[in-house]
C-alpha positions in Angstrom: 20.1 18.9 -10.3 16.7 19.2 -8.7 16.1 17.8 -5.2 13.4 15.3 -5.9 13.0 13.9 -2.5 10.5 15.7 -0.3 11.1 15.1 3.4 9.1 18.0 4.6 11.3 18.4 7.7 11.5 22.1 7.2 8.1 23.8 6.4 9.9 26.8 4.8 11.4 24.6 2.1 8.5 22.2 1.6 6.8 24.1 -1.3 9.9 24.0 -3.4 10.7 20.4 -2.6 7.1 19.3 -3.3 7.2 21.2 -6.5 10.3 19.3 -7.7 8.7 16.0 -6.4 5.5 16.7 -8.3 7.4 17.6 -11.5 9.4 14.3 -11.3 6.2 12.4 -10.4 4.3 13.8 -13.4 7.1 13.0 -15.8 7.9 9.5 -14.6 5.1 7.9 -12.6 2.0 6.3 -14.1 -0.9 6.6 -11.6 -4.0 4.4 -11.7 -7.4 5.9 -12.4 -6.1 8.8 -14.5 -5.0 9.6 -18.1 -1.5 8.8 -19.1 -1.4 11.8 -21.4 -3.1 14.4 -19.2 -3.1 13.1 -15.7 -5.0 14.5 -12.8 -3.0 16.4 -10.1 -1.4 14.3 -7.4 -1.0 15.3 -3.7 2.2 14.4 -1.8 1.4 12.3 1.3 3.8 12.8 4.3 2.3 10.1 6.6 -0.7 7.8 7.0 -2.3 6.3 10.1 -5.6 4.6 10.5 -8.0 6.2 7.9 -6.1 9.5 7.9 -3.6 10.9 5.4 -1.4 13.9 6.2 -0.3 15.8 3.2 3.0 17.5 2.9 1.3 20.9 3.1 -0.2 20.0 6.5 -3.7 19.2 5.4 -5.3 16.1 7.0 -7.7 13.9 5.0 -9.8 10.9 5.5 -8.8 8.3 2.9 -12.2 7.5 1.3 -10.7 5.8 -1.7 -8.0 3.6 -0.2 -6.8 0.3 -1.4 -8.4 -2.9 0.1 -5.4 -3.2 2.5 -5.9 0.2 4.0 -9.7 0.0 3.9 -9.7 -3.2 5.9 -6.8 -2.6 8.3 -6.0 1.1 8.3 -2.6 2.6 7.7 0.2 1.8 10.1 -1.6 -1.1 11.7 0.8 -2.2 14.4 0.3 -6.0 13.9 0.9 -5.7 10.1 3.8 -3.2 10.6 5.5 -5.7 13.0 5.0 -8.6 10.7 6.5 -6.6 7.8 9.5 -5.6 9.9 10.0 -9.3 11.0 9.9 -10.5 7.4 12.2 -7.8 6.1 14.8 -8.4 8.8 14.7 -12.2 8.4 14.5 -12.7 4.7 13.1 -10.2 2.2 10.7 -7.4 1.7 9.1 -8.4 -1.6 9.7 -10.7 -4.5 7.8 -10.6 -7.7 5.5 -13.6 -7.8 5.7 -14.5 -11.5 7.3 -17.9 -11.7 8.8 -17.6 -8.1 7.6 -18.6 -4.7 8.8 -18.3 -1.1 8.1 -19.7 2.3 6.1 -16.7 3.7 3.7 -16.8 0.6 3.1 -20.5 1.0 2.5 -20.1 4.7 0.1 -17.3 4.1 -1.7 -19.3 1.4 -2.1 -22.3 3.8 -3.5 -20.0 6.6 -5.9 -18.3 4.2 -7.2 -21.6 2.9 -7.7 -22.9 6.5 -9.6 -19.7 7.4 -11.7 -19.7 4.2 -12.7 -23.4 4.6 -13.7 -23.0 8.2 -16.4 -20.4 7.5 -19.7 -21.6 8.7 -22.9 -20.2 7.2 -26.4 -21.2 6.2 -25.6 -21.5 2.6 -26.5 -24.8 0.9 -23.7 -24.2 -1.7 -20.6 -25.1 0.2 -17.3 -24.5 -1.6 -14.1 -26.1 -0.6 -11.3 -23.6 -1.6 -8.1 -25.1 -2.8 -6.3 -22.2 -4.4 -5.3 -18.6 -3.5 -4.4 -15.8 -6.0 -1.5 -13.7 -4.8 -0.2 -10.7 -6.8 
């Protein structure tokens, strides 16, 4: 079978590994913002830090279309990476939120509500937030 995992540890083998990775990706992964029947090309990312992405072929890019997470905090933010490691080691990495809950989510919700309700501005329309949407 094909090697579908591209580790890019050896530059000489990277093009073949990326080719297999991209074939598998194209056959089995639905990407946002593109057609399901004739998708745009994808570019394998080897690493990410701050606003920069390093592609498997060695090119470095500034991520100008990042998710809200990366746009606000950057990739590999040490505070967020440490919080993630702590949560993974102590309880779980992720649990689907449909019909379920867990202590870290409730704690985060409480903190977000405290922060949102402590915002002081000159607006005459003051809103007291009571709910947070987590997905």
